C-alpha positions as CSV (number, residue, x, y, z in Angstrom):
1,M,-30.0,79.0,26.3
2,M,-32.7,82.1,26.7
3,V,-32.7,82.7,30.3
4,Q,-33.2,86.6,30.5
5,T,-36.0,87.0,28.2
6,E,-38.9,89.5,28.9
7,A,-41.7,87.0,29.6
8,Y,-39.4,85.7,32.3
9,A,-38.9,89.2,33.7
10,D,-42.6,89.8,33.7
11,L,-43.2,86.4,35.4
12,R,-40.7,87.5,38.2
13,L,-42.2,90.6,38.7
14,A,-45.7,89.3,39.1
15,V,-44.6,86.8,41.5
16,R,-42.7,89.2,43.5
17,A,-45.7,91.5,43.8
18,L,-47.8,88.7,45.2
19,C,-44.9,87.6,47.5
20,Q,-44.7,91.2,49.0
21,R,-48.2,90.7,50.5
22,F,-46.6,88.2,52.7
23,P,-43.6,89.8,54.2
24,D,-41.0,88.4,56.9
25,S,-43.4,88.7,60.0
26,Y,-46.0,86.6,58.1
27,W,-43.5,83.5,57.5
28,R,-42.1,84.2,60.9
29,E,-45.3,83.9,62.7
30,L,-46.2,80.8,61.1
31,D,-42.8,79.2,61.9
32,Q,-43.3,80.1,65.6
33,Q,-46.8,78.5,65.4
34,R,-45.8,75.9,63.2
35,A,-48.9,76.7,60.9
36,Y,-49.7,76.1,57.3
37,P,-49.5,79.1,54.9
38,E,-53.1,79.2,54.0
39,A,-53.6,82.8,52.9
40,F,-50.5,82.5,50.8
41,V,-51.5,79.1,49.2
42,Q,-54.9,80.8,48.4
43,A,-53.5,83.8,47.0
44,M,-51.2,81.6,44.6
45,T,-54.1,79.6,43.6
46,E,-56.2,82.8,42.9
47,A,-53.3,83.8,40.7
48,G,-53.2,80.4,38.8
49,Y,-49.8,79.5,39.9
50,L,-50.9,76.2,41.5
51,G,-52.4,75.0,38.1
52,A,-49.0,76.5,36.4
53,L,-48.3,73.3,34.6
54,I,-51.6,72.1,33.9
55,P,-52.4,72.5,30.1
56,K,-54.8,75.4,29.2
57,E,-57.4,72.8,27.8
58,Y,-57.8,71.8,31.5
59,G,-58.0,75.4,32.9
60,G,-54.3,75.7,34.0
61,L,-51.7,78.2,32.8
62,G,-49.7,75.6,30.6
63,M,-46.4,76.9,31.8
64,S,-43.1,75.4,31.0
65,L,-41.0,73.8,33.6
66,V,-38.5,76.7,33.2
67,E,-41.4,79.2,34.2
68,A,-42.6,76.9,37.1
69,S,-39.1,76.8,38.4
70,I,-38.9,80.6,38.2
71,I,-42.1,80.6,40.4
72,L,-40.5,78.7,43.0
73,E,-37.2,80.5,42.8
74,E,-39.0,83.8,43.6
75,I,-41.2,82.7,46.4
76,N,-37.9,81.8,48.4
77,R,-36.1,84.6,47.2
78,S,-38.7,86.7,48.8
79,G,-38.2,84.9,52.0
80,G,-41.0,82.6,51.8
81,N,-41.1,78.7,51.6
82,A,-42.3,77.4,48.4
83,G,-42.8,73.9,49.9
84,P,-46.8,74.0,49.6
85,Y,-46.5,75.2,46.2
86,H,-43.8,72.8,44.9
87,A,-45.5,69.9,45.9
88,Q,-48.7,70.3,43.8
89,V,-46.7,71.3,40.9
90,Y,-44.1,68.2,40.6
91,T,-46.8,65.5,41.7
92,M,-49.0,66.9,38.9
93,G,-46.6,65.3,36.6
94,T,-47.6,61.7,37.3
95,L,-51.2,62.5,36.6
96,L,-50.4,64.8,33.5
97,R,-48.3,62.4,32.0
98,H,-49.4,59.1,32.8
99,G,-53.3,59.6,33.8
100,S,-56.1,58.6,31.6
101,E,-58.2,61.2,29.7
102,A,-60.9,60.2,32.2
103,Q,-58.8,60.9,35.3
104,K,-57.6,64.4,33.6
105,Q,-60.9,65.6,33.0
106,Q,-62.1,64.6,36.5
107,Y,-59.3,66.0,38.3
108,L,-57.1,68.7,36.6
109,P,-59.9,71.4,35.9
110,R,-60.6,71.3,39.7
111,I,-57.3,71.5,40.8
112,A,-56.6,74.4,38.6
113,R,-59.5,76.2,40.1
114,G,-58.5,75.5,43.5
115,E,-61.5,73.2,44.4
116,L,-59.1,70.1,45.0
117,R,-55.3,70.1,46.3
118,L,-52.9,67.5,45.4
119,Q,-50.1,68.1,47.5
120,A,-49.4,64.8,49.2
121,F,-46.7,62.5,47.7
122,G,-46.7,58.7,49.4
123,V,-43.4,57.1,48.4
124,T,-41.0,57.0,51.3
125,E,-41.2,54.4,54.1
126,P,-39.5,53.8,57.4
127,E,-37.4,50.6,56.3
128,A,-37.0,51.4,52.7
129,G,-35.8,55.0,52.7
130,T,-34.4,55.9,49.4
131,D,-34.4,52.3,48.3
132,T,-37.8,52.8,46.6
133,T,-38.1,49.0,45.3
134,S,-38.0,47.7,48.8
135,I,-41.2,49.4,49.9
136,T,-43.6,47.0,51.5
137,T,-47.0,48.7,51.3
138,T,-49.3,46.4,49.2
139,A,-52.3,47.1,47.1
140,I,-54.1,43.9,46.5
141,R,-57.1,43.9,43.9
142,Q,-60.3,42.9,45.4
143,G,-63.3,43.3,43.1
144,D,-63.6,46.9,42.0
145,H,-61.0,48.0,44.7
146,Y,-57.6,47.7,45.6
147,V,-57.0,47.2,49.4
148,I,-53.8,49.0,50.6
149,T,-52.0,48.0,53.6
150,G,-48.9,49.4,54.9
151,R,-46.8,52.6,56.0
152,K,-45.3,55.7,54.6
153,I,-43.1,58.4,56.5
154,F,-42.2,61.9,56.0
155,I,-45.3,62.6,54.1
156,S,-46.1,66.3,53.9
157,R,-49.3,68.5,53.9
158,V,-51.6,65.4,54.2
159,Q,-53.8,67.6,56.4
160,H,-54.1,70.3,53.8
161,S,-54.6,68.0,50.5
162,D,-57.7,66.4,49.4
163,L,-55.6,64.0,47.0
164,M,-52.4,62.0,47.4
165,I,-50.1,60.2,44.7
166,L,-49.3,56.7,46.5
167,L,-46.7,54.1,45.3
168,A,-47.4,50.6,46.4
169,R,-46.5,47.1,45.6
170,T,-49.0,45.2,43.3
171,T,-46.9,42.0,42.7
172,P,-44.7,40.5,45.4
173,R,-40.9,40.9,44.8
174,D,-40.4,37.3,44.6
175,Q,-42.8,37.1,41.7
176,V,-41.0,39.8,39.4
177,K,-38.0,39.4,37.5
178,K,-36.5,42.9,38.5
179,R,-37.1,44.8,41.8
180,S,-38.4,47.8,40.2
181,Q,-41.4,45.7,38.6
182,G,-44.6,45.3,40.2
183,L,-45.1,48.8,41.7
184,S,-48.1,50.8,40.8
185,V,-49.3,54.2,41.2
186,F,-52.7,55.4,42.8
187,L,-54.7,58.5,43.4
188,V,-56.0,58.4,46.8
189,D,-58.8,60.7,48.0
190,L,-57.6,61.6,51.5
191,R,-61.1,62.7,52.5
192,A,-62.5,59.3,52.1
193,A,-59.6,57.3,53.3
194,I,-58.5,59.2,56.6
195,G,-60.8,57.6,59.5
196,N,-61.6,54.7,57.1
197,G,-58.3,52.6,57.5
198,L,-55.8,55.6,56.9
199,T,-54.2,57.0,60.1
200,V,-52.1,60.2,60.1
201,K,-49.3,60.7,62.7
202,P,-47.8,64.1,62.6
203,I,-44.0,64.3,63.0
204,R,-42.3,67.3,64.5
205,V,-39.5,68.4,62.5
206,M,-36.8,71.0,62.6
207,M,-38.5,73.7,60.3
208,N,-42.2,74.4,59.6
209,N,-43.1,71.5,57.4
210,E,-46.1,69.4,58.1
211,T,-44.8,66.0,58.2
212,N,-46.4,62.8,59.1
213,E,-46.1,59.1,59.2
214,L,-49.1,57.2,57.6
215,H,-50.7,53.9,58.6
216,F,-52.7,52.2,55.8
217,N,-55.0,49.5,57.3
218,Q,-57.2,47.9,54.3
219,V,-57.6,51.1,52.8
220,A,-60.0,50.5,49.6
221,V,-59.1,52.5,46.6
222,P,-61.3,52.3,43.6
223,V,-60.0,50.6,40.5
224,E,-60.4,53.6,38.4
225,N,-57.9,55.4,40.7
226,L,-55.0,53.5,39.4
227,I,-52.7,55.7,37.2
228,G,-51.5,54.1,34.0
229,E,-50.8,50.2,33.9
230,E,-50.6,48.1,37.1
231,G,-46.9,47.3,37.8
232,E,-45.2,50.1,35.8
233,G,-45.6,52.7,38.6
234,F,-41.8,52.7,39.5
235,R,-41.2,54.0,35.8
236,Y,-44.0,56.8,36.4
237,I,-42.3,58.1,39.7
238,L,-38.9,58.1,38.4
239,D,-40.2,60.0,35.2
240,G,-41.4,62.8,37.7
241,M,-38.2,62.8,39.8
242,N,-36.2,65.0,37.1
243,A,-38.7,67.6,37.2
244,E,-38.8,67.3,41.1
245,R,-35.1,67.8,41.4
246,I,-35.0,70.7,38.9
247,L,-37.6,72.5,40.8
248,I,-36.1,71.8,44.2
249,A,-32.7,73.3,42.5
250,A,-34.7,76.5,41.8
251,E,-35.9,76.7,45.2
252,C,-32.3,76.5,46.6
253,I,-31.3,79.3,44.1
254,G,-33.9,81.4,45.8
255,D,-32.8,80.8,49.1
256,G,-29.0,81.4,48.1
257,R,-30.1,84.6,46.6
258,W,-31.8,85.7,49.7
259,F,-29.2,84.9,52.0
260,I,-26.7,86.8,49.9
261,D,-28.9,89.5,49.7
262,R,-29.2,89.6,53.5
263,A,-25.5,89.1,54.0
264,T,-24.6,91.9,51.5
265,R,-26.8,94.4,53.2
266,R,-25.6,93.4,56.6
267,A,-22.0,93.8,55.7
268,R,-22.7,97.3,54.2
269,E,-24.8,98.5,57.4
270,R,-22.8,97.0,60.3
271,S,-20.1,98.8,61.6
272,V,-17.2,97.5,64.0
273,F,-14.1,99.4,65.1
274,G,-15.2,102.4,63.2
275,R,-15.5,100.7,59.8
276,P,-18.4,98.6,57.9
277,I,-17.7,94.9,58.1
278,G,-18.2,94.7,54.6
279,Q,-14.9,96.5,53.9
280,N,-13.0,93.6,55.4
281,Q,-12.1,90.9,53.0
282,G,-12.9,88.2,55.7
283,I,-16.3,89.4,55.2
284,Q,-16.3,90.0,51.4
285,F,-14.7,86.9,50.1
286,P,-17.0,84.2,51.4
287,I,-20.2,86.4,50.4
288,A,-18.5,86.7,47.0
289,Q,-17.6,83.0,46.7
290,A,-21.3,81.9,47.7
291,H,-22.7,84.5,45.0
292,I,-20.3,82.7,42.2
293,H,-21.6,79.4,43.4
294,V,-25.3,80.1,43.2
295,E,-25.0,81.8,40.0
296,A,-23.4,78.7,38.6
297,A,-25.9,76.3,40.0
298,D,-28.4,78.7,38.3
299,L,-27.0,78.1,34.9
300,M,-27.3,74.2,35.4
301,R,-31.0,74.6,36.6
302,F,-31.9,76.3,33.5
303,R,-29.9,74.0,31.3
304,A,-31.9,71.1,32.8
305,A,-35.2,72.9,32.8
306,E,-34.8,73.6,29.1
307,R,-33.7,69.9,28.2
308,F,-37.1,68.7,30.2
309,D,-39.1,71.0,28.5
310,R,-37.8,70.0,24.9
311,G,-38.5,66.4,25.9
312,E,-34.8,65.6,25.8
313,P,-32.8,63.2,28.4
314,C,-32.0,65.2,31.3
315,G,-31.2,62.8,34.2
316,A,-27.7,63.8,34.7
317,E,-28.5,67.5,34.5
318,A,-31.5,67.6,36.8
319,N,-29.4,65.5,39.6
320,M,-26.4,68.1,39.0
321,A,-28.5,71.1,39.1
322,K,-29.9,69.6,42.6
323,L,-26.6,69.0,44.1
324,L,-25.0,72.3,43.1
325,A,-27.9,74.5,44.1
326,A,-28.4,72.6,47.5
327,D,-24.7,73.1,48.2
328,A,-24.7,76.7,47.0
329,S,-27.9,77.7,49.2
330,W,-26.1,75.9,52.1
331,E,-22.8,77.7,51.8
332,A,-25.0,81.1,51.4
333,A,-26.8,80.2,54.6
334,N,-23.6,79.7,56.5
335,V,-22.1,82.9,55.1
336,A,-25.1,84.9,56.2
337,M,-25.2,83.3,59.7
338,Q,-21.3,84.3,60.1
339,T,-22.0,87.8,58.7
340,Y,-24.8,88.5,61.2
341,G,-23.0,86.7,64.0
342,G,-25.0,86.4,67.1
343,Y,-27.8,88.4,65.6
344,G,-28.1,85.7,63.0
345,L,-29.6,83.4,65.8
346,A,-32.3,85.8,66.6
347,A,-35.6,85.1,65.2
348,D,-36.5,88.6,64.1
349,Y,-33.7,88.6,61.6
350,D,-35.1,85.6,60.0
351,I,-31.6,84.0,59.1
352,E,-32.1,81.1,61.7
353,R,-35.7,80.4,60.1
354,K,-34.3,80.3,56.3
355,F,-31.1,78.3,57.7
356,R,-33.2,75.8,59.1
357,E,-35.4,75.4,55.9
358,T,-32.4,75.1,53.4
359,R,-30.5,72.7,55.3
360,L,-33.2,70.2,54.3
361,Y,-32.1,69.9,50.6
362,Q,-28.7,68.4,51.5
363,I,-30.8,65.2,52.2
364,A,-34.2,65.6,50.5
365,P,-35.7,65.0,48.2
366,I,-32.6,63.1,47.3
367,S,-29.4,63.0,49.3
368,T,-26.3,64.7,47.7
369,N,-24.5,61.2,48.3
370,L,-27.0,59.5,46.1
371,I,-26.6,62.2,43.5
372,L,-22.9,61.6,43.4
373,S,-23.4,57.9,43.1
374,Y,-25.6,58.6,40.1
375,V,-23.1,60.6,38.3
376,A,-20.4,58.3,38.9
377,E,-22.2,55.4,37.7
378,H,-24.4,56.6,34.8
379,V,-22.3,59.6,33.5
380,L,-18.8,58.5,34.4
381,G,-19.4,54.7,34.0
382,L,-17.8,53.6,37.3
383,P,-19.4,50.4,39.1
384,R,-22.4,50.7,40.8
385,S,-21.5,51.4,44.6
386,Y,-25.1,50.1,46.1
């Protein structure tokens, strides 16, 4: 396992240098205004990072998933929020692995140059939740278009994305042998769809993440925007979920290290009863424990990412990396909050902002309970629980 290579060290330093241009005050102000980090995303685009996984022949950086995960980690470790970056990286996989050559030629170079943004991923529905095969949004072929009707919820960054990857049912459930059949993936041009059958309703959530409910009322999508084969969409979406979970694990590791850095600094500098609080084992031990758990999760992240890059099965590793990292970052968040005490609740210290952000990963993009069910069934051979 080659984790600490010079190439990775150079990448870390480059991302850190970019992130230094966007200090805590930048992210704090955005959080207070519930605003999109446009300047940060533009800087990432100009550096080529939003096209990290796009092959060089299409104008991207042609990076591995290991390298992409390092970029995400460093953004969060700097105190930022990698959300606007991660979506374009992992949604890209559906187009990269299953799109036609014509689709790749049409979209990938423009995405790499920053002329188009692909940051919206339309899968989750109000009633289906994580039971993706139960979605009811339909796409019915009518001549040279598919007509899409239905609802999606918790869809991020729609207002700042030109394109969206959308999963819809093209064959009714009662006409397929398996529930996972009959689902298809489309590339939706949001610029054409919004106002022409697509309604976007913002949802306010606990952290600064632009989230929406979408209503599709006979939205026409050209047949050529179907990705891959009709009816095979569920397999395509699953194919990208391992990458998504590995990348989210990297973000959690970045959060965890940020919290531990802040807690350690605070424990050294804050004195009560004539001694630094970090001299007390009641402060030391929780920080040390959280650090150990973050480092252990990091090893699983690299194991999963390296298996993914080699084209080896990595479902178990990707799921375990996401669970370990999400738990470790949440533990570190609580440790930092306890170390800061009342000051941790003050916005100026940024602990409460990052505390809210990292809590998301206990439930998204997949809940820790479902990961445990996956490991129980697919790794340990226990009966399916749902």
